[in-house]
C-alpha positions in Angstrom: -38.4 33.2 54.4 -36.1 35.8 52.9 -34.3 34.6 49.8 -30.5 35.0 49.9 -29.0 36.6 46.9 -25.6 35.5 45.8 -22.9 38.0 46.8 -20.7 39.7 44.3 -17.7 38.0 45.8 -19.3 34.6 45.3 -20.2 35.4 41.7 -16.6 36.5 41.0 -15.2 33.4 42.6 -17.5 31.2 40.6 -16.6 33.0 37.4 -12.9 32.7 38.1 -13.3 29.0 38.9 -15.1 28.4 35.6 -12.4 30.3 33.8 -9.7 28.2 35.5 -11.5 25.0 34.5 -11.8 26.2 30.9 -8.1 27.2 30.8 -7.1 23.8 32.2 -9.2 22.0 29.6 -7.7 24.1 26.9 -4.0 24.3 27.9 -3.2 21.2 30.0 -1.1 18.9 27.9 -2.9 16.0 26.2 -1.5 12.5 26.4 1.6 12.1 24.2 0.2 8.9 22.7 -2.3 10.9 20.7 0.5 12.1 18.5 3.2 9.4 19.0 1.4 6.1 18.6 3.3 3.7 16.3 1.2 2.2 13.6 1.7 -0.6 11.2 2.5 0.2 7.5 -0.3 -0.7 5.1 -0.1 -0.9 1.3 -3.5 -0.9 -0.4 -4.5 -1.3 -4.0 -6.4 1.3 -6.0 -9.7 0.1 -4.6 -8.6 0.2 -1.0 -7.9 -3.6 -0.7 -5.0 -4.6 1.5 -2.0 -5.9 -0.4 0.6 -6.1 2.4 1.3 -4.8 5.9 4.2 -4.5 8.3 3.7 -4.7 12.1 4.2 -1.5 14.1 7.5 -0.8 15.8 6.1 -1.9 19.2 5.2 -5.3 17.7 1.5 -4.6 17.7 -0.9 -5.0 14.8 -2.2 -1.5 15.1 -3.4 0.2 11.9 -4.0 3.9 11.6 -7.6 4.8 12.8 -10.4 5.2 10.3 -11.6 8.7 9.9 -15.2 7.6 10.0 -16.5 4.3 11.5 -18.8 2.0 9.5 -22.5 2.4 10.5 -22.9 -1.3 11.7 -19.9 -1.2 14.0 -20.7 2.3 15.3 -24.3 1.4 16.1 -23.2 -1.9 17.8 -20.5 -0.2 19.8 -22.7 2.6 21.1 -25.6 0.2 21.9 -23.2 -2.0 23.9 -20.9 0.6 25.6 -22.4 4.1 25.7 -26.0 4.8 24.5 -25.8 8.4 25.6 -22.5 9.1 24.0 -23.7 12.0 21.9 -25.4 13.7 24.9 -22.8 13.7 27.7 -19.6 15.8 27.9 -17.3 12.8 28.4 -18.7 11.8 31.8 -22.1 10.4 32.2 -23.6 11.1 35.7 -26.5 8.7 35.1 -24.2 5.8 34.3 -22.0 6.6 37.3 -25.0 6.7 39.6 -26.4 3.4 38.2 -23.0 1.7 38.6 -22.6 2.9 42.1 -26.0 1.7 43.1 -25.4 -1.7 41.5 -22.1 -2.1 43.3 -23.5 -1.1 46.6 -26.3 -3.6 46.3 -23.9 -6.4 45.3 -21.3 -5.5 47.9 -18.6 -5.7 45.2 -17.8 -4.1 41.8 -20.2 -5.6 39.3 -20.6 -2.6 37.0 -18.6 0.4 35.8 -19.8 3.8 34.7 -17.1 4.6 32.2 -18.1 6.3 29.0 -16.3 5.6 25.7 -14.4 8.8 26.2 -13.2 7.7 29.6 -12.2 4.3 28.1 -10.2 6.2 25.5 -8.6 8.2 28.3 -7.6 4.9 29.9 -6.2 3.5 26.7 -4.0 6.6 26.3 -2.5 5.9 29.7 -1.3 2.3 29.3 -4.2 0.8 31.3 -3.3 2.1 34.9 -4.8 0.4 38.1 -8.5 0.8 38.5 -8.4 3.0 41.7 -10.7 5.8 42.7 -8.0 8.4 42.0 -7.3 6.9 38.6 -11.0 7.0 37.8 -11.1 10.6 38.8 -8.2 11.5 36.5 -9.8 9.5 33.7 -13.0 11.6 34.1 -11.0 14.8 34.0 -9.1 13.7 30.9 -12.3 12.6 29.3 -13.7 16.1 29.7 -10.5 17.5 28.2 -10.7 15.1 25.2 -14.3 16.2 24.6 -13.2 19.8 24.8 -10.6 19.4 22.0 -12.2 16.8 19.7 -15.5 16.1 18.0 -17.6 13.1 18.9 -16.8 11.2 15.6 -13.0 11.8 16.2 -13.3 10.4 19.7 -15.1 7.3 18.4 -12.5 6.8 15.7 -9.7 7.2 18.2 -11.3 4.7 20.6 -11.9 2.1 17.8 -8.3 2.6 16.6 -6.8 1.8 20.1 -9.1 -0.8 21.6 -7.6 -4.2 22.4 -8.9 -7.2 20.4 -6.8 -10.0 21.8 -3.1 -10.8 21.6 -1.2 -8.1 19.8 -4.2 -7.1 17.7 -5.1 -3.5 18.4 -7.8 -1.4 16.8 -10.8 -2.1 14.7 -9.1 -2.0 11.4 -6.4 -4.6 12.4 -9.1 -6.8 14.1 -11.3 -6.7 11.0 -8.4 -7.9 8.8 -7.0 -10.5 11.2 -10.3 -12.1 12.1 -12.4 -11.7 9.0 -10.0 -10.8 6.2 -11.6 -7.6 5.1 -12.0 -3.9 5.8 -14.4 -2.8 8.6 -16.9 -1.3 6.0 -17.5 -4.9 4.7 -18.3 -6.5 8.1 -21.7 -8.2 8.7 -23.9 -7.4 11.6 -22.6 -10.5 13.5 -19.0 -9.5 12.9 -19.6 -5.9 13.8 -21.3 -6.9 17.0 -18.5 -9.3 18.0 -15.9 -6.6 17.6 -18.1 -4.2 19.6 -18.1 -6.6 22.6 -14.6 -8.1 22.3 -12.6 -5.2 23.9 -14.7 -5.8 27.0 -13.0 -9.3 27.3 -10.3 -9.6 24.6 -8.7 -12.7 26.1 -11.8 -14.8 25.2 -11.4 -14.7 21.4 -8.5 -17.2 21.1 -7.8 -19.8 22.2 -11.2 -21.4 22.7 -11.8 -20.8 26.4 -15.2 -19.4 27.3 -16.0 -18.7 23.6 -19.6 -19.8 24.3 -19.8 -16.9 26.8 -18.4 -14.5 24.2 -21.0 -15.8 21.7 -23.8 -15.1 24.2 -22.5 -11.6 24.7 -22.5 -11.1 20.9 -26.0 -12.6 20.5 -27.4 -10.5 23.3 -26.2 -7.4 21.5 -27.7 -8.6 18.3 -31.1 -9.0 20.0 -30.7 -5.5 21.5 -30.0 -4.0 18.0 -33.0 -5.9 16.7 -35.2 -4.4 19.5 -33.9 -0.9 18.6 -35.0 -1.5 15.0 -31.5 -1.6 13.5 -31.9 -5.0 11.9 -34.9 -7.0 10.9 -36.0 -10.5 12.0 -34.4 -12.3 9.1 -31.2 -10.4 9.5 -31.2 -11.3 13.2 -31.7 -15.0 12.5 -28.9 -15.1 9.9 -26.5 -13.1 12.2 -27.1 -15.5 15.1 -26.1 -18.4 12.9 -22.7 -17.0 12.1 -19.9 -18.8 14.0 -17.1 -17.0 15.9 -13.8 -16.7 14.0 -11.1 -19.1 14.8 -7.4 -18.1 15.2 -6.4 -14.8 13.6 -5.7 -15.3 10.0 -2.5 -14.1 8.3 -2.6 -10.8 6.5 -2.3 -10.7 2.7 1.2 -10.5 1.4 0.7 -9.7 -2.3 3.4 -7.1 -2.6 6.0 -7.7 0.1 8.9 -6.2 -1.8 7.0 -3.1 -2.6 6.1 -2.8 1.0 9.8 -3.0 2.0 10.6 -0.3 -0.6 7.9 2.1 0.6 8.2 1.5 4.3 11.5 3.1 4.6 10.1 6.5 3.7 6.4 6.0 4.9 6.6 4.0 8.1 3.3 3.7 9.9 1.3 5.2 7.0 -1.6 3.9 4.9 -0.4 3.9 1.3 -2.9 3.6 -1.4 -1.2 2.5 -4.6 -2.4 2.3 -8.2 -2.0 -1.5 -8.1 -4.8 -3.9 -8.9 -5.0 -6.7 -6.3 -6.7 -9.2 -8.7 -4.1 -8.6 -11.4 -1.3 -8.6 -8.8 -2.4 -12.0 -7.6 -2.7 -13.5 -11.1 0.7 -12.2 -12.2 2.3 -13.5 -9.0 1.0 -16.9 -9.8 2.3 -16.7 -13.4 5.7 -15.5 -12.1 5.9 -18.3 -9.6 5.1 -21.0 -12.2 7.5 -19.5 -14.7 10.1 -18.9 -12.0 10.0 -22.6 -10.9 10.9 -23.6 -14.4 13.7 -21.1 -14.7 15.1 -22.2 -11.3 15.9 -25.5 -12.8 17.9 -23.7 -15.4 20.0 -21.7 -13.0 17.9 -18.5 -13.0 16.7 -18.0 -9.4 15.2 -14.5 -9.4 12.4 -13.0 -11.4 10.6 -9.6 -11.2 7.6 -8.3 -13.1 6.2 -4.8 -13.5 3.0 -4.0 -15.4 2.1 -0.4 -16.3 -1.2 0.6 -17.9 -0.1 2.6 -21.0 -3.4 4.5 -21.0 -2.9 6.4 -17.8 0.7 5.3 -16.9 -0.5 3.8 -13.6 1.5 0.9 -12.2 -0.9 -2.1 -11.9 1.5 -4.9 -10.8 4.7 -4.9 -8.8 6.3 -8.3 -8.3 9.6 -7.2 -6.9 11.4 -10.6 -6.5 10.0 -14.1 -7.1 12.9 -16.3 -5.8 13.4 -20.0 -6.2 16.3 -21.5 -4.3 18.0 -20.6 -1.1 16.4 -17.3 0.0 19.6 -16.0 1.6 22.0 -17.0 -1.2 19.8 -15.5 -3.9 18.7 -12.4 -2.0 15.0 -13.1 -1.6 14.6 -9.9 0.4 15.9 -7.6 -2.4 13.5 -5.7 -4.4 14.9 -6.4 -7.9 12.4 -4.1 -9.6 14.1 -1.1 -8.1 17.7 -2.5 -8.0 20.1 -1.4 -10.7 21.1 -4.1 -13.1 22.8 -4.2 -16.5 20.5 -2.9 -19.2 21.7 -5.4 -21.8 20.1 -4.5 -25.1 16.9 -2.8 -23.9 18.2 0.7 -24.8 18.5 0.0 -28.5 14.9 0.9 -29.4 15.3 4.3 -27.6 18.4 5.1 -29.8 16.5 3.9 -32.9 13.6 6.3 -32.1 15.9 9.3 -31.4 17.8 8.8 -34.7 14.5 8.6 -36.6 13.5 11.9 -35.2 16.8 13.5 -36.1 16.6 12.2 -39.7 19.8 10.2 -39.2 18.1 7.0 -40.3 14.9 5.7 -41.8 13.5 2.2 -41.1 15.0 0.9 -44.3 18.4 2.7 -44.0 21.2 0.2 -44.5 23.5 -0.1 -41.5 26.9 -2.0 -41.9 27.1 -5.3 -40.0 30.8 -5.9 -40.5 33.8 -6.6 -38.3 34.4 -3.3 -36.4 37.1 -2.0 -34.0 37.0 1.4 -32.2 40.3 1.9 -30.3 40.5 -1.7 -29.3 36.8 -2.2 -28.7 35.3 -4.8 -31.0 31.6 -5.5 -30.6 30.2 -8.8 -31.7 26.7 -10.1 -32.5 25.1 -12.7 -30.2 25.5 -15.3 -33.0 29.1 -14.2 -33.9 28.1 -13.8 -37.5 28.0 -10.8 -39.9 25.2 -9.9 -42.3 27.0 -7.3 -44.4 24.4 -4.5 -44.5 20.9 -4.7 -42.9 18.0 -2.3 -42.8 17.8 -0.4 -39.5 14.5 -1.9 -38.5 15.9 -5.4 -39.0 19.0 -4.6 -37.0 16.7 -3.5 -34.2 14.3 -6.5 -34.4 17.2 -8.9 -34.4 19.0 -7.0 -31.7 22.3 -6.9 -33.6 25.1 -5.4 -31.6 27.5 -4.2 -34.3 24.9 -2.0 -36.1 23.8 -0.6 -32.7 27.3 0.4 -31.8 27.8 2.1 -35.2 24.5 4.0 -34.8 25.5 5.2 -31.3 28.8 6.4 -32.6 27.0 8.4 -35.2 24.4 9.8 -32.8 26.9 10.6 -30.1 27.3 9.0 -26.7 26.9 12.3 -24.8 23.6 13.1 -26.6 22.3 9.7 -25.9 23.3 9.8 -22.3 21.5 13.2 -21.9 18.3 11.9 -23.6 18.2 8.7 -21.5 18.2 10.9 -18.3 15.5 13.1 -19.8 13.4 10.0 -20.4 13.6 9.1 -16.7 16.6 6.8 -16.3 17.9 7.7 -12.8 20.9 5.4 -12.6 23.3 7.1 -15.0 25.5 8.6 -12.3 28.8 8.6 -14.3 29.8 10.9 -17.1 28.9 9.8 -20.6 32.6 9.1 -21.6 32.9 6.6 -18.7 30.3 4.5 -20.4 31.5 5.0 -24.0 30.1 2.9 -26.8 29.3 0.1 -24.4 26.3 2.2 -23.2 24.1 0.6 -25.9 25.1 -3.0 -25.0 24.7 -3.1 -21.3 27.6 -1.0 -20.1 25.3 1.0 -17.9 22.9 -0.1 -15.2 19.2 0.6 -15.0 16.2 -0.5 -12.9 13.2 -2.4 -14.1 11.0 0.4 -12.6 12.7 3.1 -14.7 12.9 1.1 -17.9 9.3 -0.1 -17.7 8.2 3.4 -17.2 10.2 4.6 -20.2 8.7 1.9 -22.4 5.2 2.8 -21.2 5.8 6.4 -22.1 7.1 5.3 -25.5 3.8 3.5 -26.1 1.8 6.4 -24.8 3.6 8.7 -27.1 3.0 6.4 -30.1 -0.7 6.5 -29.2 -0.7 10.3 -29.2 -1.4 10.6 -25.5 -0.2 13.6 -23.5 3.1 13.5 -21.5 2.5 12.1 -18.0 4.7 10.8 -15.3 4.3 7.2 -14.1 2.2 6.8 -11.0 2.6 4.2 -8.2 0.9 6.0 -5.2 -2.5 7.5 -5.7 -2.2 11.2 -6.5 1.5 11.1 -7.0 3.4 10.8 -10.3 7.0 11.0 -11.3 7.9 14.4 -12.7 6.2 14.6 -16.1 8.9 15.9 -18.5 8.5 16.1 -22.3 9.4 12.7 -23.9 12.2 13.3 -26.4 10.8 10.9 -29.0 8.0 12.1 -31.3 4.7 10.2 -31.9 5.7 9.1 -35.4 9.2 7.8 -34.4 7.7 6.0 -31.4 5.2 4.3 -33.6 7.9 3.2 -36.1 10.0 1.9 -33.2 7.2 -0.2 -31.8 6.4 -1.4 -35.3 9.9 -2.7 -35.6 9.7 -4.5 -32.3 6.6 -6.4 -33.4 8.8 -8.3 -35.8 11.0 -9.7 -33.0 11.2 -13.5 -33.3 9.6 -14.9 -30.2 11.5 -17.7 -28.3 10.2 -21.2 -28.0 8.8 -23.6 -30.5 6.7 -22.2 -33.3 3.5 -23.7 -32.1 3.8 -21.6 -28.9 4.3 -18.2 -30.3 1.7 -18.7 -33.0 -0.9 -18.9 -30.3 -0.6 -15.1 -30.1 -1.7 -14.7 -33.7 -5.3 -14.1 -32.8 -4.4 -11.8 -29.9 -3.5 -8.1 -30.0 -0.1 -7.3 -31.6 2.8 -7.4 -29.1 5.9 -5.3 -29.4 8.7 -6.6 -27.1 12.4 -6.5 -26.5 14.7 -8.9 -24.7 17.4 -7.6 -22.5 20.2 -9.9 -23.4 19.2 -13.4 -24.7 16.2 -15.6 -24.8 
């Protein structure tokens, strides 16, 4: 027989057809959900541990997809759903043929031929009806996804969008809701369960057909064992693990910080410099201390801890509230809310005046009845000491010497230096505050003031100027701190002499500990 050669017209038509297909794959719009999916906001500690989270705007627990899937879950998923994932272009003809033959033999649909990429295409289209036309469109969309994205990206996108029961969407959210940890820490049994669960997400909770779900998980574990992914002992231990019960609540170790950050970072994964263990311990201390203060009429308490060695924020307890949560503003993040500074600015004035040579620690400052244009400051005990050394006036937080020192230094200069130190709440001109600036006439935030004190300590230790950090890789603007190392050290030395509140037996317990320099805001 004479072999027919393809005509030139046929080759041109085939080439044009191929170009049209390639153009369609490249230029047809991808599903909008790829770029406009709402995610929950996550706040992590410095080691990547979850501190708090806020549900996505569509009321789904859907966390941003992982860039790379953990090995255990990836192997379990591919073994269960798509063994030829890395070899097909988005559509697997062998799987489709196998499914068609099985369905024909059974006389009904008993098997599907969808690849993971086709399942991702379906998830991006709000789970449309399973008709032949929809399957055809899914296949075309799968080819387009494979054209645009790498295999690891497609896997990550699928894992980030798969349903895991109720309003839990995506591997990361499922791992936290069912097992209380990141996917990288999952066991083989847990990874296998999450690999099979999107196939029947309604079975996880409540307890209907959980035995069937466990059989699916165990069958996959045996399959992974047969493939050499886990040994006999690991298989035996994995088979003994029970299924999780109801979804567990997510950690809420930093809810006020989450509220503060979420307004500018909705749907993002925010890794902070906080330490989850220290955060938990300080929250417990704040709660215990706050309960006692609640009986004394103090219903709100906030704590910030900054590591002076690197100026990284380690703890943020924004508001520990005891009493009616509405009446006492439990939702308010007190740590970043402006409040009267009280006396906490006195050490900063002391340090600045030391640097200017206006005082020495032993310089005598008058503590006498004083009146400036009708303004008469008083000490907390309504007494006068005549003349006191400057360091004693600071350690005892005397008001009259502080006002006299500010008048000598200059309100305008002090106002300027406070802003240079990082105090962001001085929005009025210096003359509006006047001499009351040193006694609480201005407002400051706990975040600003704690950062200033941390920088004061760092300066005393001879460390370079740094901004305070809260989010990994981000710092407040590092500006030169206007107090020298020597003046900072003398300031802290004076604050070590502050008489601690409580009975003597309590504060003496600190005698074997490291020295503590501290300052109260108003009273004990």
